C-alpha positions in Angstrom: 90.8 123.8 99.8 93.3 126.1 101.5 93.5 123.8 104.5 94.1 120.8 102.3 96.8 122.6 100.4 98.5 123.7 103.6 98.4 120.1 104.9 100.0 118.8 101.8 102.7 121.5 101.9 103.4 120.7 105.5 103.8 117.0 104.8 105.8 117.7 101.7 108.2 120.0 103.6 108.8 117.4 106.2 110.2 115.1 103.6 113.5 116.5 104.8 113.2 114.2 107.7 113.9 111.3 105.4 116.2 113.0 102.9 117.9 115.8 104.8 120.0 117.8 102.4 120.7 114.6 100.4 123.5 114.9 97.8 123.5 118.6 97.0 126.9 119.1 98.6 128.4 115.6 98.1 131.2 117.1 96.2 131.9 119.8 98.8 132.1 117.8 102.0 136.0 118.0 102.0 135.8 121.7 102.4 133.3 121.6 105.3 134.2 122.9 108.7 134.5 119.8 111.0 135.0 121.8 114.2 131.3 122.4 115.0 128.6 120.0 116.3 128.0 117.6 113.4 124.9 116.2 115.1 122.9 119.2 113.8 124.0 118.8 110.2 123.7 115.1 109.5 121.7 113.5 106.7 119.2 111.2 108.5 120.2 107.9 107.1 122.1 104.7 107.4 125.7 104.0 106.4 125.9 102.6 102.9 127.8 99.5 104.0 124.8 98.4 106.0 122.8 95.7 104.3 119.2 94.8 103.4 118.1 91.2 103.0 116.8 90.4 99.5 113.9 88.0 98.9 116.4 85.4 97.9 118.0 85.6 101.4 121.2 87.2 100.1 122.4 90.5 101.7 122.9 93.6 99.6 124.6 96.9 100.8 122.2 99.9 100.9 124.6 101.7 98.6 123.8 99.1 95.9 120.0 98.8 96.4 117.9 99.6 93.4 114.2 100.6 93.0 112.3 97.4 92.4 114.5 95.2 94.6 112.4 93.0 96.9 113.7 93.2 100.4 112.8 92.1 103.9 110.7 94.7 105.8 108.5 94.9 108.8 105.1 96.3 109.7 104.3 98.5 112.7 103.9 95.4 114.9 107.3 94.1 113.9 106.0 91.3 111.7 108.4 90.7 108.8 107.4 90.4 105.1 108.8 91.1 101.7 108.2 94.4 99.9 109.4 96.3 96.8 111.8 99.2 97.2 109.7 102.1 95.7 112.1 105.0 96.1 115.7 105.8 97.0 116.1 109.4 98.4 119.9 109.3 97.7 121.9 108.5 94.7 125.4 107.1 95.0 127.3 109.5 97.3 130.3 110.1 99.5 128.7 112.5 101.9 130.3 112.5 105.3 128.2 112.3 108.4 128.2 111.3 112.0 127.0 107.8 112.7 126.2 105.9 115.8 127.3 102.3 115.4 125.0 100.2 117.6 126.6 96.8 118.5 124.2 94.2 119.8 125.0 91.4 122.2 124.1 88.9 119.5 126.7 90.3 117.1 124.3 92.3 115.0 125.3 95.9 114.3 123.9 98.9 112.5 125.1 102.4 111.9 122.7 105.3 111.7 122.9 109.1 111.9 122.0 110.7 115.2 118.3 111.5 114.6 117.5 108.4 112.7 114.7 106.4 114.4 115.3 102.9 115.8 112.5 100.6 116.9 112.8 99.8 120.6 111.6 96.5 122.1 108.5 98.1 123.6 107.4 99.3 120.1 108.3 102.9 120.6 110.8 104.8 118.4 114.1 106.3 119.7 116.8 108.4 118.1 120.0 106.5 117.3 121.9 109.0 119.4 119.7 108.0 122.4 120.5 104.3 122.1 123.1 103.2 124.7 124.5 100.1 126.3 121.6 98.1 127.8 119.0 99.6 125.4 116.7 97.0 123.8 116.1 97.0 120.0 113.7 95.0 117.9 115.4 92.6 115.4 114.3 89.8 113.1 115.1 87.4 116.0 113.1 89.4 118.6 114.2 91.6 121.4 118.0 92.1 121.6 120.2 94.1 124.0 122.7 96.7 122.9 126.2 96.0 124.1 127.9 99.2 123.0 127.5 102.3 120.9 130.4 104.0 119.0 130.2 107.5 117.5 132.1 107.7 114.2 132.4 109.8 111.0 131.9 107.9 107.8 131.1 108.6 104.2 128.0 107.5 102.3 124.4 108.1 103.5 121.5 105.9 102.3 118.0 104.8 103.1 115.2 103.0 101.2 111.5 103.6 101.0 109.3 100.5 100.6 105.6 99.8 100.8 105.9 98.9 104.5 106.6 101.2 107.4 109.9 99.7 108.6 113.0 98.2 106.9 115.4 95.5 108.3 119.0 96.8 108.3 121.6 94.2 109.2 118.9 92.2 110.9 117.7 95.2 113.0 114.2 96.6 112.5 114.3 100.4 112.0 112.4 103.3 110.5 113.6 104.4 107.1 113.2 108.0 108.4 114.2 110.4 111.1 112.6 112.8 113.5 108.9 112.1 112.6 108.1 108.6 111.3 104.4 109.1 110.7 104.6 112.4 108.8 107.4 111.3 106.5 105.8 107.9 105.9 102.7 109.8 104.8 104.7 112.0 102.5 106.2 109.0 100.8 102.7 107.6 100.0 103.0 109.8 96.9 106.0 107.8 95.8 104.2 104.5 96.6 101.3 105.5 94.3 103.6 106.6 91.5 105.6 103.4 91.7 102.4 101.4 91.3 101.1 103.5 88.4 104.2 104.8 86.6 107.4 103.5 88.2 109.7 104.9 85.6 108.7 108.4 86.7 110.5 108.0 90.0 113.8 107.6 88.1 113.5 111.1 86.4 115.8 113.9 87.5 112.8 116.2 88.0 111.3 114.0 90.7 114.6 113.6 92.5 115.3 117.4 92.2 111.9 118.3 93.7 112.4 115.8 96.5 115.9 117.3 97.2 114.7 120.9 97.1 111.8 120.3 99.4 114.1 118.5 101.8 116.7 121.2 101.7 114.1 123.9 102.6 112.6 121.9 105.3 116.0 121.1 106.8 116.6 124.8 107.5 113.1 125.1 109.0 113.7 122.1 111.3 117.2 123.4 112.3 115.8 126.8 113.3 113.0 125.1 115.4 115.6 122.8 117.1 117.8 125.8 118.0 114.8 127.7 119.4 113.8 124.6 121.5 117.3 124.3 122.8 117.3 128.0 123.8 114.0 127.6 125.7 114.8 124.4 127.5 118.3 123.1 126.8 117.7 120.0 129.0 114.5 118.9 127.3 114.8 115.7 125.2 112.8 115.2 122.0 111.5 111.8 120.9 
């Protein structure tokens, strides 16, 4: 019993990897000190202007996506299908974060925070901050090369949880999460079950608050672990 509880707590705490510190300081970002390394503070998400493709074929900004919207997604193999959006970790927000804008040779582009996970052409996952010119990303049209990457600061962080593992953002297949895809995906199975049984529950302030609180605590744990790893081996890369 204790081991099962511990496992659930671990998976729950790692929800931060999808929600970061969410919107708890949305109204305080103007007072934040911008002189230190923003890569260690970012909410792991996409910029709100990035779009998902609806079942109708129309595009809709992530900032306007609603629970219940049916959007284009992908499974672990990259095969696309349509799925319901079952949970939105972020409400409307103006949170400022660092984004890596990845511009593909084809003209596609997507903006994600540094530790967000992108799907490479070989099926592996890589941090957005590790993507560079010449990198190959999986898209709805197959393998595509990255032409350039621009680091910017923008406002508005969003992602969407569906019944599938991956979402399609601006035509690019990517994880909805950061840092650890498998663990966070497992955590959100709770939300998938709730959406199937009692979808209205996911709209309650209590559920959103618990999700935010767990994410906030876990963010601090992850930041401490990352700092320790950098001290032990500052040249080591984490994927």
